[in-house]
GULO-787839 format. One record per residue: y, z, x of N, C-alpha, C in turn. Coordinates in pm, whole numbers, plus 50000, padded with zeros to 5 digits. Layout:
N
- Y,Z,X,Y,Z,X,Y,Z,X
...
***
This chain:
320
- 49678,51841,50181,49710,51703,50185,49712,51665,50069
- 49777,51573,50004,49768,51512,49852,49696,51386,49906
- 49612,51346,49773,49509,51283,49769,49517,51141,49682
- 49553,51051,49685,49607,50946,49656,49427,50825,49605
- 49456,50766,49471,49430,50642,49446,49426,50481,49433
- 49373,50416,49501,49452,50282,49500,49410,50184,49405
- 49479,50150,49359,49500,50032,49232,49514,49913,49299
- 49378,49865,49382,49397,49746,49455,49428,49592,49319
- 49503,49514,49431,49498,49444,49336,49444,49310,49323
- 49361,49299,49464,49281,49229,49481,49104,49229,49405
- 49098,49337,49346,48993,49283,49329,48973,49408,49118
- 49065,49333,49105,49046,49406,48950,49150,49270,48861
- 49135,49306,48797,49234,49254,48668,49375,49303,48633
- 49466,49277,48532,49590,49342,48519,49552,49454,48385
- 49469,49455,48332,49419,49495,48178,49321,49651,48248
- 49223,49592,48313,49151,49712,48398,49241,49811,48529
- 49341,49758,48569,49400,49844,48672,49516,49916,48583
- 49515,49883,48511,49621,49971,48402,49478,50121,48385
- 49353,50076,48313,49270,50211,48288,49224,50229,48414
- 49279,50171,48479,49174,50284,48637,49320,50381,48666
- 49425,50317,48613,49554,50463,48664,49536,50524,48609
- 49543,50528,48471,49478,50659,48323,49372,50732,48396
- 49255,50680,48390,49156,50736,48492,49173,50829,48593
- 49216,50773,48657,49257,50843,48805,49356,50971,48786
- 49448,50942,48669,49519,51070,48637,49436,51138,48575
- 49351,51101,48533,49309,51190,48440,49149,51315,48534
- 49108,51189,48638,49067,51282,48760,49089,51380,48846
- 49211,51336,48831,49324,51469,48910,49360,51427,49070
- 49382,51280,49106,49436,51226,49242,49634,51291,49208
- 49600,51279,49286,49795,51367,49342,49881,51222,49258
- 49872,51084,49365,49942,50948,49371,49881,50864,49275
- 49937,50714,49300,49850,50600,49310,49925,50494,49360
- 49897,50378,49442,49948,50320,49514,49866,50205,49461
- 49960,50065,49478,49943,49964,49458,49982,49834,49512
- 49897,49753,49572,49892,49647,49643,50011,49526,49544
- 50037,49461,49640,50134,49338,49600,50097,49227,49641
- 50002,49163,49589,49928,49033,49658,49954,48925,49582
- 49974,48793,49602,49957,48663,49575,49795,48621,49571
- 49736,48665,49642,49597,48645,49669,49512,48753,49707
- 49389,48713,49708,49311,48815,49780,49251,48795,49959
- 49210,48876,49974,49201,48886,50069,49079,48772,50157
- 48978,48797,50071,48828,48724,50020,48833,48662,49908
- 48759,48553,49910,48760,48478,49745,48618,48574,49660
- 48554,48665,49755,48454,48723,49694,48531,48834,49604
- 48675,48865,49635,48722,49004,49532,48788,48931,49426
- 48879,48834,49372,48872,48757,49260,48962,48784,49220
- 49108,48867,49264,49202,48878,49177,49281,48862,49234
- 49400,48873,49198,49568,48899,49261,49677,48917,49103
- 49675,48968,49001,49820,48976,48979,49871,49015,48970
- 50021,48990,48921,50120,49018,48970,50168,49197,48972
- 50171,49253,49035,50144,49372,49088,50320,49442,49006
- 50444,49400,49028,50507,49457,48917,50543,49463,48743
- 50419,49351,48699,50403,49318,48559,50335,49445,48525
- 50204,49491,48654,50111,49605,48607,50175,49788,48646
- 50285,49759,48759,50320,49847,48747,50418,49917,48664
- 50481,49839,48516,50562,49867,48398,50468,49926,48349
- 50334,49887,48309,50223,49921,48231,50181,50020,48251
- 50119,50043,48366,50075,50220,48433,50196,50323,48426
- 50335,50251,48412,50409,50380,48395,50436,50460,48253
- 50392,50328,48151,50350,50421,47999,50202,50452,47980
- 50125,50399,48071,50001,50418,48117,49915,50601,48151
- 50074,50593,48222,50050,50790,48276,50111,50849,48276
- 50096,50997,48306,50223,51065,48348,50287,51184,48385
- 50189,51197,48510,50187,51308,48614,50195,51237,48748
- 50115,51189,48745,50113,51046,48931,50258,50986,48948
- 50307,51021,49057,50334,50932,49110,50294,50850,49166
- 50367,50723,49182,50333,50559,49190,50406,50503,49344
- 50322,50417,49370,50410,50368,49455,50339,50248,49512
- 50379,50119,49563,50411,50014,49581,50303,50051,49749
- 50210,49940,49802,50158,49973,49936,50080,49863,49934
- 50189,49747,49986,50296,49748,50034,50417,49595,49944
- 50486,49595,49923,50586,49508,49912,50671,49457,49999
- 50621,49319,50030,50715,49225,50114,50851,49201,50069
- 50962,49226,50102,51095,49195,50032,51131,49110,50075
- 51092,48967,50171,51196,48942,50252,51165,48705,50214
- 51056,48701,50168,51004,48566,50119,50986,48563,49972
- 50873,48571,49952,50820,48539,49794,50959,48646,49688
- 50960,48758,49783,51093,48860,49663,51214,48812,49761
- 51330,48797,49683,51511,48829,49752,51498,48979,49757
- 51530,49058,49834,51551,49206,49915,51651,49265,49743
- 51700,49194,49674,51808,49189,49562,51725,49237,49449
- 51646,49117,49461,51541,49116,49332,51421,49222,49346
- 51468,49282,49426,51300,49419,49504,51367,49523,49492
- 51461,49539,49510,51601,49649,49456,51564,49652,49330
- 51603,49558,49211,51595,49586,49054,51486,49568,49034
- 51335,49514,49081,51241,49588,48995,51206,49749,49017
- 51247,49815,49117,51201,49970,49188,51305,50057,49080
- 51334,49968,49081,51476,50072,49017,51475,50029,48832
- 51434,49937,48812,51345,49945,48671,51214,50048,48626
- 51091,50034,48742,50969,50112,48742,51013,50242,48780
- 51098,50291,48831,51122,50389,48862,51200,50492,48738
- 51288,50409,48689,51328,50452,48534,51226,50471,48409
- 51133,50340,48425,50997,50381,48360,50897,50445,48369
- 50910,50518,48508,50862,50643,48576,50889,50773,48511
- 50967,50764,48477,51074,50915,48516,51071,50980,48628
- 51155,50875,48722,51143,50926,48856,51013,50927,48913
- 50944,50877,48925,50762,50902,48934,50775,50827,49094
- 50851,50723,49147,50787,50532,49199,50874,50591,49332
- 50790,50543,49425,50823,50545,49528,50839,50321,49588
- 50936,50317,49685,50896,50181,49707,50865,50186,49828
- 50700,50140,49847,50704,50093,49993,50700,49950,49993
- 50735,49925,50163,50779,49815,50211,50733,49788,50316
- 50680,49639,50365,50631,49638,50481,50665,49477,50507
- 50711,49431,50661,50670,49317,50693,50605,49207,50641
- 50535,49206,50578,50465,49092,50482,50375,49058,50547
- 50197,48973,50541,50097,48884,50550,50146,48768,50489
- 50125,48654,50598,50128,48547,50573,50065,48450,50446
- 49943,48520,50463,49807,48524,50332,49921,48488,50171
- 49982,48616,50156,50080,48572,50036,50275,48525,50057
- 50312,48522,50161,50452,48467,50159,50438,48338,50175
- 50353,48260,50253,50362,48078,50274,50326,48018,50142
- 50288,48112,50001,50292,48040,49895,50482,47934,49870
- 50544,48023,49940,50703,47996,49859,50699,47882,49935
- 50634,47832,50021,50663,47719,50162,50813,47688,50231
- 50817,47842,50265,50946,47904,50405,50878,47902,50548
- 50764,47864,50544,50667,47846,50684,50618,48043,50673
- 50584,48074,50809,50606,48196,50871,50675,48242,50998
- 50734,48338,50998,50833,48342,51104,50717,48437,51183
- 50795,48446,51349,50705,48549,51447,50743,48664,51369
- 50623,48754,51402,50669,48917,51388,50830,48939,51412
- 50841,48920,51539,51036,49018,51543,51086,48947,51454
- 51137,48795,51409,51152,48774,51295,51194,48817,51158
- 51051,48859,51117,50983,48911,51041,51104,49088,51008
- 51029,49150,51125,51130,49290,51129,51265,49253,51147
- 51300,49218,51163,51467,49189,51117,51433,49150,50986
- 51444,49061,50958,51441,49011,50819,51443,49152,50700
- 51325,49225,50766,51262,49375,50712,51391,49471,50679
- 51419,49452,50821,51551,49541,50819,51676,49487,50745
- 51755,49402,50766,51823,49350,50639,51785,49356,50525
- 51663,49368,50467,51626,49363,50335,51589,49548,50329
- 51650,49649,50377,51607,49796,50391,51765,49812,50368
- 51861,49787,50414,51958,49787,50405,52044,49747,50269
- 51986,49606,50229,52034,49543,50169,51982,49623,49993
- 51873,49653,50008,51810,49793,49888,51885,49884,49916
- 51906,49975,49993,51957,50101,49999,52109,50055,49918
- 52186,49945,49983,52295,49980,49934,52330,49925,49777
- 52268,49889,49712,52227,49830,49567,52146,49993,49512
- 52073,50055,49610,52050,50203,49517,52209,50298,49540
- 52250,50307,49606,52375,50358,49635,52449,50321,49495
- 52466,50223,49394,52573,50223,49309,52686,50120,49313
- 52743,50058,49174,52853,49940,49256,52797,49777,49281
- 52886,49752,49259,52889,49616,49338,52854,49592,49530
- 52839,49504,49533,52716,49519,49687,52751,49366,49688
- 52780,49344,49841,52807,49227,49918,52729,49236,50067
- 52702,49160,50094,52645,49110,50234,52604,49012,50266
- 52617,49015,50399,52599,48909,50504,52533,48937,50589
- 52418,48834,50631,52331,48868,50736,52308,48764,50776
- 52179,48766,50921,52106,48668,50959,52080,48600,50867
- 51961,48658,50802,51844,48580,50688,51942,48590,50529
- 52010,48734,50513,52027,48690,50382,52162,48730,50360
- 52175,48646,50193,52320,48680,50122,52309,48731,50038
- 52422,48853,50032,52442,48890,49862,52555,48916,49791
- 52570,48858,49665,52715,48831,49680,52722,48865,49477
- 52763,48951,49495,52867,49096,49415,52700,49124,49308
- 52645,49210,49381,52525,49203,49300,52511,49359,49242
- 52485,49374,49164,52519,49545,49065,52355,49619,49054
- 52287,49668,49020,52199,49706,48958,52241,49825,48790
- 52253,49765,48705,52327,49802,48633,52231,49933,48520
- 52065,49877,48512,51960,50063,48517,51968,50104,48644
- 52062,50202,48702,51976,50331,48808,51918,50402,48749
- 51853,50419,48780,51729,50590,48744,51840,50691,48764
- 51809,50780,48721,51868,50921,48751,51828,50980,48908
- 51714,50957,48928,51707,51013,49029,51657,50842,49161
- 51729,50887,49252,51735,50731,49349,51586,50699,49420
- 51565,50631,49447,51405,50581,49447,51398,50553,49582
- 51290,50660,49647,51235,50634,49838,51201,50520,49825
- 51213,50525,49986,51157,50418,50029,51076,50448,50129
- 51013,50432,50115,50866,50415,50212,50852,50316,50346
- 50848,50263,50481,50804,50163,50527,50694,50184,50619
- 50591,50059,50626,50485,50051,50697,50548,50002,50831
- 50485,50093,50913,50507,50130,51062,50366,50070,51110
- 50364,50072,51271,50211,50041,51330,50271,50090,51487
- 50385,50150,51549,50393,50120,51672,50539,50225,51746
- 50583,50216,51847,50709,50239,51838,50834,50143,51818
- 50831,50049,51839,50926,49918,51786,50961,49974,51640
- 50852,49953,51592,50840,49948,51408,50905,50124,51321
- 50849,50227,51450,50913,50331,51402,51098,50365,51487
- 51107,50315,51551,51251,50351,51646,51368,50294,51521
- 51281,50203,51510,51387,50110,51373,51401,50106,51280
- 51269,50206,51162,51290,50242,51090,51252,50359,51044
- 51254,50436,51089,51240,50548,51091,51377,50630,51019
- 51493,50633,51103,51600,50649,51063,51653,50628,50897
- 51595,50539,50888,51642,50437,50773,51551,50484,50611
- 51462,50468,50621,51377,50514,50552,51292,50645,50487
- 51261,50709,50379,51211,50868,50320,51054,50831,50339
- 50980,50788,50422,50837,50834,50477,50802,50694,50548
- 50701,50800,50589,50619,50636,50703,50481,50581,50635
- 50465,50515,50649,50311,50429,50591,50261,50405,50724
- 50122,50409,50694,50026,50333,50827,49889,50353,50752
- 49822,50300,50812,49664,50241,50802,49533,50349,50912
- 49644,50309,51026,49506,50417,51087,49583,50552,51122
- 49436,50654,51157,49503,50801,51163,49551,50826,51308
- 49609,50758,51314,49711,50778,51490,49819,50885,51497
- 49794,50998,51589,49897,51091,51578,49981,51087,51661
- 50006,50982,51780,50122,50951,51811,50226,50903,51680
- 50180,50821,51648,50256,50751,51502,50336,50851,51442
- 50246,50961,51339,50352,51115,51237,50446,51162,51381
- 50379,51148,51505,50461,51290,51617,50589,51158,51653
- 50590,51054,51688,50705,50966,51706,50793,50945,51581
- 50739,50939,51501,50799,50904,51370,50874,51042,51324
- 50830,51129,51323,50946,51272,51326,51027,51333,51420
- 50980,51301,51533,51096,51309,51641,51158,51211,51593
- 51210,51072,51525,51288,50936,51556,51351,50996,51394
- 51329,51090,51322,51389,51071,51191,51471,51236,51178
- 51477,51289,51365,51603,51394,51346,51613,51453,51240
- 51527,51499,51165,51556,51560,51037,51433,51701,51003
- 51370,51746,50896,51259,51774,50840,51190,51685,50845
- 51036,51712,50850,50936,51635,50841,50950,51548,50739
- 50873,51443,50696,50903,51356,50582,50763,51328,50554
- 50678,51253,50416,50608,51217,50394,50530,51112,50470
- 50428,51124,50510,50300,51028,50619,50241,50990,50585
- 50196,50817,50508,50124,50793,50378,50042,50759,50423
- 49901,50781,50405,49783,50615,50473,49686,50644,50395
- 49583,50473,50445,49497,50481,50299,49404,50380,50405
- 49257,50509,50287,49106,50473,50407,49048,50428,50256
- 49002,50328,50313,48866,50303,50231,48757,50304,50189
- 48693,50304,50127,48518,50395,50096,48466,50275,49985
- 48333,50286,49998,48244,50190,49942,48163,50304,49864
- 48185,50404,49830,48125,50552,49726,47990,50451,49685
- 47873,50479,49658,47791,50454,49525,47677,50521,49584
- 47558,50530,49468,47438,50581,49481,47322,50550,49533
- 47337,50380,49554,47265,50290,49663,47293,50291,49800
- 47304,50345,49898,47384,50304,50035,47331,50184,50030
- 47218,50092,50066,47243,49955,50053,47315,49876,50012
- 47363,49921,49862,47403,49824,49800,47594,49819,49830
- 47624,49940,49863,47711,49967,49910,47742,49935,50025
- 47650,49923,50162,47738,49873,50292,47719,49658,50265
- 47629,49655,50137,47653,49538,50142,47764,49514,50064
- 47825,49532,49948,47995,49533,49869,48018,49561,49951
- 48038,49671,50042,48192,49639,50158,48189,49544,50222
- 48099,49495,50301,48049,49405,50396,48103,49265,50348
- 48078,49248,50242,48106,49131,50150,48280,49091,50075
- 48297,49214,50033,48475,49233,50012,48547,49282,50093
- 48529,49375,50173,48586,49415,50346,48556,49404,50435
- 48516,49320,50463,48507,49301,50605,48601,49207,50680
- 48727,49180,50633,48871,49126,50668,48935,49274,50696
- 48891,49387,50668,48976,49476,50728,48911,49542,50879
- 48794,49420,50909,48827,49455,51050,48873,49366,51180
- 48997,49295,51068,49068,49235,51268,49170,49317,51281
- 49264,49426,51177,49291,49478,51203,49466,49450,51150
- 49602,49499,51204,49669,49426,51097,49739,49296,51155
- 49733,49312,51261,49825,49233,51359,49701,49029,51337
- 49616,49026,51316,49565,48949,51322,49565,48921,51146
- 49549,49059,51059,49576,49018,50876,49650,48908,50842
- 49809,49005,50964,49936,48938,50931,49946,48805,50940
- 49873,48734,50972,49857,48538,51076,49832,48485,50966
- 49697,48540,50936,49604,48365,50845,49618,48414,50702
- 49612,48224,50706,49742,48210,50556,49649,48180,50458
- 49493,48208,50435,49412,48238,50322,49244,48242,50277
- 49210,48285,50207,49121,48406,50191,49009,48285,50305
- 49008,48138,50342,48908,48078,50382,48937,48116,50534
- 49061,48116,50551,49093,48177,50720,49020,48318,50728
- 49033,48391,50649,48984,48532,50664,48814,48538,50652
- 48754,48455,50575,48594,48413,50573,48602,48362,50717
- 48653,48259,50747,48613,48200,50859,48610,48315,50980
- 48704,48384,51003,48762,48468,51118,48656,48580,51102
- 48592,48618,51036,48511,48771,51005,48322,48721,50969
- 48297,48580,50984,48215,48519,50969,48069,48582,51068
- 48093,48655,51171,48024,48685,51266,48074,48898,51206
- 48130,48963,51181,48098,49054,51142,47996,49101,51050
- 47889,49183,51091,47767,49205,51054,47798,49319,50948
- 47735,49417,50883,47733,49472,50795,47734,49628,50847
- 47649,49614,50923,47642,49741,51028,47788,49794,51120
- 47856,49667,51088,47946,49660,51205,48051,49754,51046
- 48055,49678,50944,48171,49708,50825,48130,49877,50788
- 47996,49935,50798,47911,50073,50780,47955,50137,50870
- 47984,50117,50995,48029,50192,51108,48191,50261,51068
- 48217,50156,51015,48407,50208,50996,48410,50216,50840
- 48351,50223,50786,48422,50260,50626,48271,50359,50554
- 48283,50473,50502,48183,50539,50505,48122,50494,50333
- 48016,50467,50313,47952,50399,50249,47784,50462,50191
- 47784,50459,50015,47699,50542,50012,47714,50656,49954
- 47624,50708,49865,47658,50882,49803,47707,50988,49836
- 47692,51010,49973,47678,51158,50070,47872,51170,50041
- 47894,51268,50068,48023,51305,50057,48105,51357,50200
- 48029,51399,50288,48068,51418,50400,48162,51345,50501
- 48101,51214,50543,48152,51103,50581,48268,51059,50476
- 48374,51099,50379,48469,51081,50305,48566,51165,50361
- 48489,51279,50327,48582,51458,50392,48643,51424,50490
- 48552,51410,50596,48569,51357,50810,48646,51242,50734
- 48691,51141,50713,48793,51052,50718,48901,51093,50681
- 48956,51196,50603,49029,51218,50552,49107,51308,50671
- 49026,51372,50702,49073,51489,50829,49113,51433,50891
- 49071,51318,50969,49128,51222,51061,49263,51201,51058
- 49342,51166,50930,49441,51138,50868,49520,51274,50867
- 49471,51420,50835,49500,51570,50807,49594,51578,50955
- 49453,51558,51069,49476,51586,51249,49585,51526,51268
- 49545,51359,51287,49654,51270,51298,49841,51337,51258
- 49866,51420,51156,49990,51484,51111,50029,51408,50984
- 49953,51368,50918,49936,51261,50781,49971,51392,50674
- 50068,51318,50580,50073,51435,50436,50011,51382,50325
- 49962,51240,50322,49917,51179,50222,49777,51058,50238
- 49678,51078,50154,49587,50971,50193,49573,50933,50067
- 49590,50812,50049,49493,50704,49912,49369,50643,49999
- 49275,50664,49869,49183,50562,49911,49133,50492,49848
- 49047,50380,49892,49027,50232,49858,48895,50299,49833
- 48856,50258,49663,48726,50249,49597,48698,50072,49615
- 48622,50033,49682,48571,49916,49703,48480,49859,49606
- 48522,49737,49544,48456,49694,49434,48524,49738,49295
- 48529,49604,49268,48634,49629,49118,48540,49687,48973
- 48409,49647,49005,48342,49701,48885,48281,49834,48908
- 48334,49913,49040,48274,50055,49074,48356,50151,49055
- 48468,50137,48971,48565,50215,48981,48525,50359,48900
- 48498,50359,48801,48434,50398,48661,48337,50521,48749
- 48242,50485,48784,48164,50589,48888,48208,50634,48994
- 48319,50590,49028,48408,50646,49161,48442,50730,49061
- 48573,50693,48971,48625,50820,48929,48550,50933,48923
- 48397,50914,48866,48359,51039,48829,48332,51121,48904
- 48266,51030,49012,48218,51119,49151,48365,51215,49210
- 48480,51101,49218,48583,51183,49237,48637,51331,49174
- 48663,51308,49018,48646,51457,48954,48585,51550,48999
- 48415,51520,48986,48357,51635,49007,48288,51684,49133
- 48332,51600,49226,48267,51635,49326,48364,51584,49467
- 48446,51530,49442,48542,51446,49618,48631,51537,49600
- 48759,51569,49536,48877,51615,49504,48822,51798,49502
- 48728,51809,49469,48737,51926,49477,48694,51990,49608
- 48614,51937,49678,48589,51937,49794,48685,51890,49924
- 48758,51793,49880,48955,51780,49993,48965,51872,49985
- 48990,51961,49837,49045,52076,49851,49053,52181,49897
- 48948,52154,49859,48847,52321,50001,48839,52398,50083
***
């Protein structure tokens, strides 16, 4: 498996994220993914810089690692034609190391433009149109489009990279797999479910493609402190994506998770100094047919120690 590192915009500012990106490459991670948020999940996380500006800087601070959005919603905050332009630019700046990860989005980030929050089936219709538009612009030349949700009038990407930007799409079940596997280059999912990867490959009707997961960890030498940190900053994760996509802001997530206990969080996220729980968590993704897993170290002030641990102990163990 390829092991990645998550540049989590919700828990660190832009300068630190660029520094972490360079450190993760030096530590030996294979790829790096970046969240694309307007707001943190919880106030305690405390950050939300503009991901695309940070990505531009990261392309210049790194040389080897592949880069990816995990994930961008190309339907409300951003028009898909603008997402295509941003992705092509980052791909050119990185020398062909970028994958555009897309998803149907969360109310948390998209409501800020004042257009309301449509139901899930409408969001997937919008995402499907957006993927068509982005792919059409990646083809080169002038592009026009008229759909139910979007129009594009004589748009063209004037700086196309030499290597076409791959597109990954986040899926959660059969409906989204059937819709997006035929048009995407990679699958994105956060749960190690074998049925997802099997159905993706069967629907793709071609050679197996990348299947990219993500897994939070709260590494630290003091387990109690690691559990407390995970509960404080990551208890929102317990809601699952059907809930997490609907809540409108950090106060909503705080209220929805007020009864989540520290033991609940520690039962689902590896916490503390031990290596084996992290390795076992990655193994679950491997058993489920995933090709890549990006780790999230919880706590913006905990990244330096985690990167040192990853270089000396974690990455050798995972690759062994």
